[in-house]
C-alpha positions as CSV (number, residue, x, y, z in Angstrom):
1,M,-35.2,-39.0,-32.8
2,T,-38.5,-38.8,-31.1
3,D,-39.9,-41.1,-28.5
4,I,-43.6,-41.5,-27.6
5,I,-44.3,-43.0,-24.2
6,G,-48.0,-42.9,-23.1
7,S,-49.3,-39.5,-23.8
8,S,-46.0,-37.8,-23.8
9,V,-43.8,-37.1,-27.0
10,F,-40.0,-36.9,-26.3
11,T,-37.5,-35.1,-28.5
12,V,-34.4,-36.8,-26.8
13,S,-34.3,-40.8,-26.8
14,Q,-35.3,-41.8,-23.5
15,E,-32.3,-44.0,-22.8
16,R,-29.1,-44.1,-20.8
17,K,-26.0,-43.8,-22.8
18,I,-22.4,-43.1,-21.7
19,V,-19.9,-42.3,-24.5
20,T,-17.0,-40.6,-22.6
21,A,-15.4,-40.7,-19.2
22,I,-17.6,-39.0,-16.6
23,P,-16.9,-36.0,-16.6
24,G,-16.0,-35.8,-20.2
25,P,-13.4,-33.5,-21.8
26,K,-15.8,-30.8,-22.7
27,S,-17.3,-30.7,-19.1
28,D,-13.8,-30.7,-17.8
29,A,-12.9,-27.6,-19.9
30,L,-16.2,-25.9,-18.7
31,H,-15.5,-26.8,-15.1
32,A,-12.1,-25.1,-15.3
33,R,-13.8,-22.0,-16.5
34,R,-16.2,-22.2,-13.8
35,L,-13.7,-22.5,-11.0
36,A,-12.3,-19.1,-12.0
37,V,-15.6,-17.2,-11.7
38,V,-18.1,-19.0,-9.5
39,P,-17.7,-19.1,-5.8
40,T,-16.8,-22.5,-4.2
41,G,-20.0,-22.2,-2.1
42,V,-22.1,-22.7,-5.2
43,S,-21.0,-26.3,-5.6
44,S,-22.3,-29.0,-7.9
45,V,-22.9,-32.7,-7.0
46,L,-21.6,-33.9,-10.4
47,P,-19.5,-31.5,-12.6
48,V,-21.1,-32.6,-15.9
49,Y,-22.5,-29.6,-17.9
50,I,-25.9,-30.1,-19.4
51,A,-26.6,-29.1,-23.0
52,R,-30.0,-30.5,-23.5
53,A,-32.8,-32.1,-21.4
54,N,-36.1,-33.7,-22.3
55,G,-38.5,-35.9,-20.4
56,A,-36.3,-37.9,-17.9
57,I,-33.1,-37.6,-19.7
58,L,-30.2,-35.1,-19.4
59,V,-27.7,-34.8,-22.2
60,D,-24.3,-33.2,-21.3
61,V,-21.9,-31.4,-23.6
62,D,-20.0,-34.5,-24.3
63,G,-23.1,-36.4,-25.5
64,N,-23.6,-38.6,-22.5
65,Q,-27.2,-39.3,-21.5
66,F,-28.2,-39.7,-18.0
67,I,-31.4,-40.8,-16.3
68,D,-32.5,-38.0,-14.1
69,M,-33.9,-39.5,-10.8
70,G,-34.0,-36.0,-9.2
71,A,-35.9,-33.9,-11.7
72,G,-33.8,-30.9,-10.6
73,I,-34.8,-31.6,-6.9
74,G,-38.4,-32.0,-7.8
75,V,-38.7,-29.1,-10.3
76,T,-39.4,-30.8,-13.6
77,T,-42.2,-32.8,-12.4
78,V,-44.0,-32.9,-15.8
79,G,-40.7,-33.5,-17.5
80,H,-37.7,-31.6,-18.9
81,T,-38.7,-29.2,-21.6
82,E,-42.3,-30.5,-21.6
83,A,-43.8,-29.3,-25.0
84,A,-46.9,-27.5,-23.7
85,V,-44.9,-25.7,-21.0
86,V,-42.4,-24.6,-23.5
87,E,-45.0,-23.4,-25.9
88,A,-46.8,-21.4,-23.3
89,A,-43.7,-19.7,-21.9
90,S,-42.5,-19.0,-25.5
91,A,-45.8,-17.4,-26.5
92,Q,-45.8,-15.2,-23.4
93,L,-42.4,-14.1,-24.3
94,H,-43.6,-12.4,-27.4
95,D,-46.4,-10.5,-25.5
96,V,-45.2,-9.4,-22.1
97,T,-42.2,-10.4,-20.2
98,H,-42.4,-8.1,-17.2
99,T,-44.6,-5.2,-15.9
100,L,-44.6,-5.9,-12.1
101,F,-47.9,-7.1,-11.0
102,T,-48.1,-4.5,-8.1
103,I,-47.9,-1.7,-10.7
104,T,-49.8,-2.8,-13.6
105,P,-51.4,-6.4,-13.3
106,Y,-52.1,-9.1,-15.7
107,E,-54.2,-12.1,-16.1
108,G,-51.7,-14.9,-15.6
109,Y,-51.1,-14.0,-11.9
110,V,-54.7,-14.1,-11.2
111,R,-55.3,-17.4,-13.2
112,V,-52.4,-19.1,-11.1
113,A,-54.2,-17.8,-8.0
114,E,-57.5,-19.3,-9.1
115,L,-55.8,-22.7,-9.8
116,L,-54.2,-22.9,-6.4
117,A,-57.4,-22.0,-4.6
118,E,-59.1,-24.7,-6.5
119,H,-56.4,-27.5,-6.0
120,T,-55.1,-26.8,-2.4
121,P,-57.1,-28.5,0.4
122,G,-60.1,-26.9,1.9
123,D,-63.4,-25.4,0.6
124,F,-63.0,-22.1,2.2
125,A,-62.1,-18.8,0.5
126,K,-58.4,-18.6,-0.4
127,K,-56.0,-16.1,-1.6
128,T,-52.4,-16.4,-3.1
129,M,-49.5,-14.1,-3.3
130,L,-46.6,-15.1,-5.8
131,A,-42.9,-15.0,-5.2
132,N,-39.7,-16.3,-6.9
133,S,-38.4,-19.1,-4.8
134,G,-39.5,-21.6,-2.1
135,A,-37.5,-19.8,0.7
136,E,-39.1,-16.6,-0.3
137,A,-42.5,-18.2,0.0
138,V,-41.6,-19.5,3.5
139,E,-40.5,-16.1,4.6
140,N,-43.8,-14.5,3.3
141,A,-45.8,-17.2,4.9
142,V,-44.2,-16.4,8.3
143,K,-44.6,-12.7,7.9
144,I,-48.2,-13.0,7.2
145,A,-48.8,-15.4,10.1
146,R,-47.1,-13.0,12.5
147,K,-49.2,-10.1,11.1
148,H,-52.3,-12.0,11.4
149,T,-51.8,-13.4,14.9
150,R,-49.8,-10.5,16.3
151,R,-47.4,-13.1,17.8
152,V,-43.8,-13.6,16.9
153,G,-42.9,-17.2,17.6
154,V,-42.2,-19.7,14.8
155,A,-42.1,-23.4,15.5
156,V,-40.6,-25.9,13.1
157,L,-39.7,-29.7,13.4
158,E,-36.5,-31.7,13.7
159,H,-34.9,-32.6,10.4
160,A,-36.8,-29.8,8.5
161,Y,-35.3,-27.9,5.7
162,H,-36.9,-24.6,4.6
163,G,-34.3,-22.5,2.6
164,R,-31.2,-20.5,2.6
165,T,-32.3,-16.9,3.6
166,N,-31.6,-15.6,7.0
167,L,-35.0,-16.6,8.5
168,T,-35.1,-20.0,6.7
169,M,-31.6,-20.7,7.7
170,A,-32.7,-20.4,11.4
171,M,-35.7,-22.8,10.6
172,N,-33.4,-25.4,9.2
173,F,-32.5,-28.4,11.4
174,K,-29.1,-29.2,9.8
175,A,-26.5,-26.4,10.0
176,A,-23.7,-27.5,7.5
177,P,-23.4,-26.5,4.9
178,Y,-26.6,-24.4,4.7
179,S,-25.9,-22.1,7.7
180,T,-22.5,-22.5,9.0
181,G,-20.7,-19.2,9.5
182,F,-23.6,-17.2,8.2
183,G,-25.1,-15.9,11.4
184,P,-26.5,-14.2,13.5
185,F,-29.8,-15.6,12.5
186,A,-33.5,-14.6,12.9
187,G,-34.8,-15.1,16.5
188,D,-38.0,-16.6,17.9
189,V,-37.7,-19.9,16.0
190,Y,-38.3,-23.0,18.2
191,R,-37.5,-26.6,17.0
192,A,-39.7,-29.4,18.3
193,P,-39.4,-33.2,17.9
194,N,-40.8,-34.7,14.8
195,S,-42.4,-38.0,14.0
196,Y,-39.8,-40.4,12.6
197,P,-41.2,-43.9,12.9
198,Y,-38.1,-45.7,11.7
199,H,-36.1,-44.3,14.5
200,D,-38.5,-43.2,17.4
201,G,-41.1,-46.2,17.2
202,L,-43.8,-43.9,18.3
203,S,-47.4,-43.8,17.2
204,G,-48.6,-40.8,15.7
205,A,-50.5,-39.8,18.8
206,E,-47.5,-40.5,21.0
207,A,-45.3,-38.4,18.8
208,A,-47.7,-35.5,18.6
209,T,-48.0,-35.5,22.4
210,R,-44.3,-35.3,22.6
211,T,-44.2,-32.4,20.1
212,I,-47.0,-30.4,21.8
213,D,-45.6,-30.9,25.3
214,Y,-42.3,-29.6,24.1
215,L,-43.7,-26.5,22.5
216,E,-46.0,-25.7,25.5
217,K,-43.1,-26.1,28.0
218,T,-40.3,-24.2,25.9
219,V,-42.2,-21.3,24.3
220,G,-45.9,-21.5,25.2
221,S,-48.6,-21.6,22.6
222,Y,-49.8,-18.0,23.4
223,D,-46.6,-16.8,21.8
224,L,-46.6,-18.8,18.7
225,A,-47.5,-17.3,15.4
226,C,-47.3,-20.4,13.3
227,L,-46.1,-24.1,13.0
228,V,-44.3,-24.8,9.8
229,V,-44.2,-28.4,8.7
230,E,-43.2,-30.4,5.6
231,P,-46.0,-33.2,5.4
232,I,-43.3,-35.3,4.0
233,Q,-39.8,-33.9,4.7
234,G,-37.5,-33.2,1.8
235,E,-33.8,-32.5,2.6
236,G,-34.4,-34.3,6.0
237,G,-34.7,-37.7,4.1
238,F,-38.3,-38.0,2.9
239,V,-39.5,-38.7,6.5
240,V,-43.2,-39.8,6.5
241,P,-44.7,-39.2,9.8
242,A,-46.7,-41.8,11.7
243,E,-50.5,-41.8,11.0
244,G,-52.3,-39.1,13.1
245,F,-49.3,-37.1,13.9
246,L,-50.0,-34.2,11.7
247,P,-53.8,-34.0,12.1
248,T,-53.2,-34.0,15.9
249,L,-50.8,-31.0,15.6
250,Q,-53.2,-29.2,13.3
251,A,-56.1,-29.6,15.8
252,W,-53.8,-28.2,18.5
253,C,-52.8,-25.2,16.4
254,T,-56.4,-24.5,15.6
255,E,-57.5,-24.7,19.3
256,K,-54.6,-22.3,20.3
257,G,-54.9,-19.8,17.4
258,I,-51.6,-20.8,15.7
259,V,-51.3,-20.7,12.0
260,F,-50.7,-24.2,10.6
261,I,-48.4,-23.9,7.5
262,A,-47.7,-26.7,5.2
263,D,-44.3,-26.3,3.3
264,E,-45.1,-28.2,0.3
265,I,-42.4,-26.8,-1.8
266,Q,-41.0,-30.2,-2.6
267,S,-43.9,-32.5,-2.0
268,G,-46.6,-30.5,-3.8
269,M,-47.8,-30.2,-7.4
270,A,-48.8,-33.9,-8.1
271,R,-45.4,-35.3,-6.7
272,T,-47.1,-37.6,-4.3
273,G,-50.1,-38.7,-6.4
274,A,-52.2,-35.9,-5.0
275,Y,-51.9,-32.2,-5.8
276,F,-50.5,-31.8,-2.3
277,A,-49.1,-34.3,0.1
278,S,-51.4,-32.8,2.9
279,E,-54.2,-34.6,1.3
280,H,-52.7,-38.0,2.2
281,F,-52.8,-37.0,5.9
282,G,-56.4,-35.5,5.9
283,L,-54.8,-32.0,6.4
284,V,-56.4,-28.8,5.6
285,P,-53.6,-26.2,6.3
286,D,-54.3,-22.7,7.1
287,M,-51.4,-21.8,4.6
288,I,-49.5,-23.7,2.0
289,T,-46.3,-22.8,0.3
290,S,-45.6,-24.0,-3.2
291,A,-42.6,-23.8,-5.6
292,K,-40.3,-26.2,-7.4
293,G,-42.7,-28.3,-9.6
294,I,-45.2,-25.4,-10.0
295,A,-43.8,-23.9,-13.3
296,G,-42.0,-26.7,-15.1
297,G,-38.5,-25.3,-14.4
298,L,-39.2,-21.6,-14.5
299,P,-38.7,-19.7,-11.2
300,L,-42.1,-19.3,-9.3
301,A,-43.3,-19.8,-5.8
302,A,-46.7,-19.2,-3.9
303,V,-48.3,-18.8,-0.7
304,T,-51.8,-19.8,-0.5
305,G,-54.0,-19.4,2.5
306,R,-57.3,-18.6,4.1
307,A,-58.4,-15.3,2.6
308,E,-58.7,-13.7,6.2
309,I,-55.2,-14.6,7.0
310,M,-53.8,-13.5,3.6
311,D,-55.6,-10.2,3.8
312,S,-53.8,-9.4,7.2
313,A,-51.0,-7.5,5.4
314,L,-51.5,-3.9,4.5
315,P,-51.6,-2.7,0.8
316,G,-47.9,-2.8,-0.4
317,G,-47.0,-5.1,2.3
318,L,-46.5,-8.1,0.1
319,G,-44.9,-8.4,-3.3
320,G,-41.6,-8.2,-5.1
321,T,-40.2,-7.1,-8.4
322,F,-40.2,-10.5,-10.2
323,G,-42.8,-12.3,-8.1
324,G,-45.4,-13.8,-10.4
325,N,-43.4,-12.9,-13.6
326,P,-45.8,-13.3,-16.6
327,V,-43.7,-15.9,-18.3
328,A,-43.4,-18.0,-15.1
329,T,-47.2,-17.8,-14.6
330,A,-47.8,-18.8,-18.2
331,A,-45.6,-21.8,-17.6
332,A,-47.5,-22.6,-14.3
333,I,-50.9,-22.6,-16.1
334,A,-49.6,-25.0,-18.6
335,V,-48.3,-27.3,-15.9
336,F,-51.7,-27.5,-14.2
337,D,-53.2,-28.3,-17.6
338,E,-50.7,-31.1,-18.3
339,I,-51.1,-32.7,-14.8
340,E,-54.8,-33.2,-15.9
341,R,-54.1,-34.1,-19.5
342,L,-51.4,-36.6,-18.9
343,G,-53.2,-38.0,-15.7
344,L,-50.1,-37.3,-13.8
345,L,-51.6,-38.0,-10.4
346,A,-52.1,-41.6,-11.4
347,E,-48.6,-41.7,-13.0
348,A,-47.1,-40.6,-9.6
349,T,-48.7,-43.7,-8.2
350,R,-47.3,-45.9,-11.0
351,V,-43.7,-44.5,-10.2
352,E,-44.3,-45.5,-6.6
353,Q,-45.3,-49.0,-7.3
354,T,-42.3,-49.6,-9.7
355,L,-39.7,-47.8,-7.6
356,S,-41.0,-49.3,-4.3
357,A,-41.2,-52.8,-5.6
358,G,-37.6,-52.7,-7.0
359,L,-36.2,-51.1,-3.8
360,L,-37.8,-53.6,-1.7
361,E,-36.3,-56.4,-3.7
362,L,-32.9,-54.6,-3.1
363,Q,-33.5,-54.5,0.6
364,K,-33.9,-58.2,0.7
365,K,-30.6,-58.6,-0.9
366,Y,-28.6,-55.8,1.0
367,D,-29.0,-55.5,4.7
368,I,-27.5,-52.0,4.8
369,I,-31.0,-50.7,3.3
370,G,-32.7,-50.0,6.7
371,E,-35.9,-48.6,5.3
372,V,-37.8,-48.0,2.0
373,R,-40.2,-45.2,2.5
374,G,-42.2,-42.3,0.7
375,V,-45.4,-41.7,-1.2
376,G,-45.8,-41.3,-4.9
377,A,-42.8,-40.3,-6.9
378,M,-41.1,-39.3,-3.7
379,I,-39.3,-42.4,-2.4
380,A,-36.2,-43.0,-0.4
381,I,-34.0,-45.5,1.1
382,E,-32.1,-45.1,4.3
383,L,-28.8,-46.8,4.6
384,V,-27.4,-48.1,7.9
385,Q,-24.3,-49.9,8.8
386,P,-24.2,-53.6,8.3
387,G,-26.3,-55.6,10.8
388,T,-27.7,-52.5,12.5
389,G,-30.9,-52.2,10.5
390,Q,-33.0,-53.7,13.2
391,T,-31.0,-52.5,16.3
392,T,-29.0,-49.3,16.6
393,K,-29.7,-48.3,12.9
394,E,-26.4,-46.4,12.8
395,P,-26.0,-44.2,9.7
396,N,-24.1,-45.2,6.7
397,P,-23.4,-42.0,4.8
398,A,-20.1,-43.5,3.1
399,A,-22.4,-46.1,1.2
400,V,-24.7,-43.2,0.1
401,T,-21.8,-41.3,-1.4
402,A,-20.3,-44.3,-3.0
403,L,-23.6,-45.4,-4.6
404,A,-24.4,-42.0,-5.8
405,A,-20.9,-41.7,-7.4
406,Y,-21.2,-45.2,-8.9
407,A,-24.6,-44.3,-10.4
408,A,-23.3,-41.1,-11.9
409,Q,-20.4,-42.9,-13.5
410,H,-23.0,-45.2,-15.2
411,G,-25.5,-42.7,-16.3
412,V,-28.0,-42.4,-13.5
413,I,-28.3,-39.1,-11.5
414,L,-29.2,-39.9,-7.8
415,L,-29.7,-37.4,-5.0
416,T,-28.6,-37.8,-1.4
417,A,-30.5,-36.4,1.7
418,G,-31.0,-36.9,5.4
419,T,-29.6,-35.1,8.4
420,Y,-26.8,-37.7,8.5
421,G,-26.3,-37.9,4.8
422,N,-27.4,-41.5,4.7
423,V,-30.5,-41.3,2.5
424,L,-30.8,-41.8,-1.3
425,R,-33.9,-40.1,-2.5
426,F,-35.8,-40.6,-5.8
427,L,-38.1,-37.9,-7.2
428,P,-38.1,-38.5,-10.9
429,S,-40.5,-36.8,-13.5
430,L,-43.8,-38.3,-13.5
431,T,-43.6,-39.0,-17.1
432,I,-40.5,-41.3,-16.7
433,S,-41.1,-44.8,-18.2
434,D,-41.0,-47.9,-16.2
435,A,-38.2,-49.2,-18.4
436,L,-36.1,-46.3,-17.3
437,L,-36.9,-46.8,-13.8
438,E,-36.1,-50.3,-14.0
439,D,-32.7,-49.5,-15.7
440,A,-31.9,-47.1,-13.0
441,L,-32.7,-49.8,-10.3
442,G,-30.3,-52.2,-12.2
443,V,-27.5,-49.7,-12.0
444,L,-28.2,-49.1,-8.3
445,D,-28.2,-52.9,-7.7
446,D,-24.8,-53.3,-9.4
447,G,-23.7,-50.4,-7.2
448,F,-24.7,-52.2,-4.0
449,A,-22.9,-55.4,-5.4
450,T,-19.6,-53.5,-5.6
451,L,-20.0,-52.3,-2.0
452,A,-20.6,-55.9,-0.9
């Protein structure tokens, strides 16, 4: 069956359908095999095994169809198995699969760098290095900033998440499960207060003053190589800072010679209705990291920055065997094309309007929804204990766990987040229909009703 929604053609019917218990018998059998050979540390939120995916629908091995409200944690922004991306990657597979760009280069790497220079904020000269994963991009951004400034300190914000490598684990705010027992960690990482309007009640200026004062007192600006921020925090719970917070931090960084790095691994690539979330805040970062949605599901990441900063590394100082793989770059070029062809910046705004309206209606019915927040197709609800939404705002992680489990049993994949595990986040494909969004919201409503 083929569905056509807007300008997108889907090869899997864009509908929720449950035909077995969840997980089904075939998934149970696969899970038994998995437990024998895959470490427990590589866990899965839902042990249903996916056989096909298209658009906003996942189909498991038992034939159940799930509405994917997470898009592989923001990876399949243009939709699962989007036709143009698949075609571009398939064509490249027939030509060159690998040579290593630092040995014998190829055009795809160059073209992705050109596209990132065009679409990241700022009209100055920019250069890009490509890597495999978001954590690798963050590591390289920090490495380049240290080389450029000849300083060592790395400042990050509360509730931040930057990855699972040694340095990025040190940069994360939440230890369990990401870093528990994995130390010792990289040093010279300093964590400063963030702007979290729902909890701190501070204006952007007040929050920025608090952050800057803290960093000046605890480390000193003279020893900071970089400040790494997520314009909208991802794993931290889609925290949107108060107006003026980030521009004030950037101005301070510029004054003090600190490289301002925007970690846009989750918020970039049209997710928020702009190519990069920095644009919503008037930010022009010195460096931006990209990954997740950049290549439609293939592994690719990037560090894009001011040319004079990016050129700080000596020849051979940057790179990696698989960084900027030809197949992944071909997919990335197609993603940029599809964002324009399908008008996905506007579609992100449509998703926001539909999701936010539905979630605000649920908030009127259920007082455990403390806040609805986010931008574009990056929306979250923070759940609190009954009656505390306007007072102590006490986290309610049990409700989040129960709702995610209920939704999964009824064919909707929801992701959890937040330092205290009390946030449900929604980051679907930008090609998802309003009908699917409303269906998912209906399932969520039913789930809240069972809690009540």
